C-alpha positions, -999 to +999 in steps of 0.1 A: +816+344-262+792+315-267+756+322-279+741+298-254+758+287-222+742+261-199+758+259-164+752+234-137+716+223-145+700+200-120+665+186-121+647+162-097+613+146-100+605+136-064+635+117-052+647+109-087+676+131-099+671+132-137+697+159-145+729+159-123+748+190-134+747+197-171+772+221-186+776+229-223+778+259-247+771+265-284+777+292-309+752+311-330+743+291-362+755+258-347+735+226-347+739+205-315+727+169-315+719+153-282+720+115-282+715+088-256+693+060-244+658+065-231+658+079-196+692+096-199+677+130-194+677+144-230+640+154-231+641+168-196+670+190-205+652+203-236+620+210-215+641+229-189+656+250-217+621+258-230+606+265-195+582+236-197+600+223-166+619+245-141+654+235-134+662+231-096+697+245-099+717+262-126+719+291-150+713+297-188+731+325-205+718+337-239+739+360-261+759+370-231+730+378-208+715+358-180+684+342-194+675+319-164+687+315-129+672+288-107+677+309-077+654+337-090+617+338-094+600+349-126+565+363-133+543+345-158+547+374-182+585+371-180+583+334-188+560+340-217+585+365-231+614+341-226+593+314-245+597+335-277+634+330-278+632+292-280+610+273-304+602+236-296+591+210-320+575+180-302+576+143-309+538+141-313+533+172-334+507+187-309+488+205-337+453+219-331+429+195-350+401+221-352+423+246-371+437+246-406+474+243-413+476+281-418+459+288-385+480+263-367+511+283-378+497+318-374+479+314-341+509+316-318+521+348-334+486+363-333+484+358-296+514+381-292+496+410-307+487+437-281+449+435-277+448+473-269+460+483-304+435+501-326+413+478-347+429+489-380+464+483-367+455+448-355+439+440-388+471+451-406+493+430-383+471+399-386+472+402-424+510+404-422+512+374-399+490+355-424+513+363-453+544+354-432+529+321-422+521+313-458+557+320-468+570+298-440+547+269-450+559+274-486+595+271-474+588+237-457+570+224-488+535+228-477+523+259-496+495+238-512+482+226-478+473+259-461+436+251-461+439+215-450+433+202-415+459+180-396+437+149-400+442+152-438+480+152-436+506+125-433+527+123-402+556+138-420+535+167-432+521+173-397+557+174-383+566+200-410+536+221-399+549+219-364+583+231-376+567+259-394+548+269-363+580+270-343+597+291-370+568+316-371+579+332-338+614+337-351+631+320-321+668+325-314+672+287-309+650+260-325+647+228-305+636+194-317+626+166-294+630+133-313+613+149-344+611+116-363+603+091-336+565+092-343+570+087-380+572+057-403+607+052-418+595+064-452+583+097-438+614+104-417+634+116-447+611+145-455+614+159-420+652+154-419+655+173-452+637+203-438+661+203-408+691+201-431+677+231-451+674+250-418+710+243-410+720+257-444+702+290-434+724+291-403+697+284-378+709+277-343+693+243-334+693+217-306+682+183-319+675+154-295+676+125-319+679+087-323+689+091-359+727+085-357+735+090-393+716+123-393+734+135-361+768+126-376+761+142-409+743+174-398+754+184-363+784+206-356+786+193-320+773+161-304+765+154-268+760+119-255+740+118-223+738+089-198+721+088-164+716+125-162+751+136-171+770+144-202+792+114-207+809+126-239+809+158-260+827+168-292+824+172-329+807+143-348+839+127-361+853+126-325+822+113-309+812+088-336+847+080-350+868+080-318+847+080-287+867+081-254+840+067-231+832+030-229+795+039-224+795+059-256+812+031-275+786+006-262+757+029-271+769+036-306+777+000-313+741-010-303+725+020-321+745+015-354+736-022-354+699-012-357+704+011-387 
């Protein structure tokens, strides 16, 4: 039984159909790379999975249970609960400039603490969250930056803070939307190293990326999207080494020329 199953996902914006029936599955601990040209639907798919957009049709199954069904309505409280299962790292970091690195990581977890708890219990939980956040920042190489503010960090460091923030909620699946697209080439490597280390810890991850060598070297499965559909899907050697689709071949030839 697959850990995540995506079945028949459709999404329109006005009259424009962006996703035209997306189906795929992945196992726990797998890394899925989604590649494709701009406008192919990659980011919209990721946003639907993370409830930042609502799919018009389709179903998500997580660990054998129905996680989302477009035919059903959900309360805001239910959506907030579902958000905890998927962490999303954005292209542009989206850090809070007024908060320190540590607060940026701990805040999302603090907001999940029940406000009705006794004061002493809340104090104990907040202290634990603080320590856990420090440990996560240490794991992404930012243990010495906990008191810094985003404006004092490089782009690569800011993206690592964003990864730490997503990890703090212990999501079942960690999603990345072009995690290096806003970075200079020399800063890209430090972020990709963190993602490689997460793979070694058996994290289940979905990575929308334009880094072809990274996708080939790290992913267990690769999906190539074009015009709102999955044009090709397989393991990296099949997709990169022996693509069946002419569109996949053309995309890879153009992409690899630019490396």
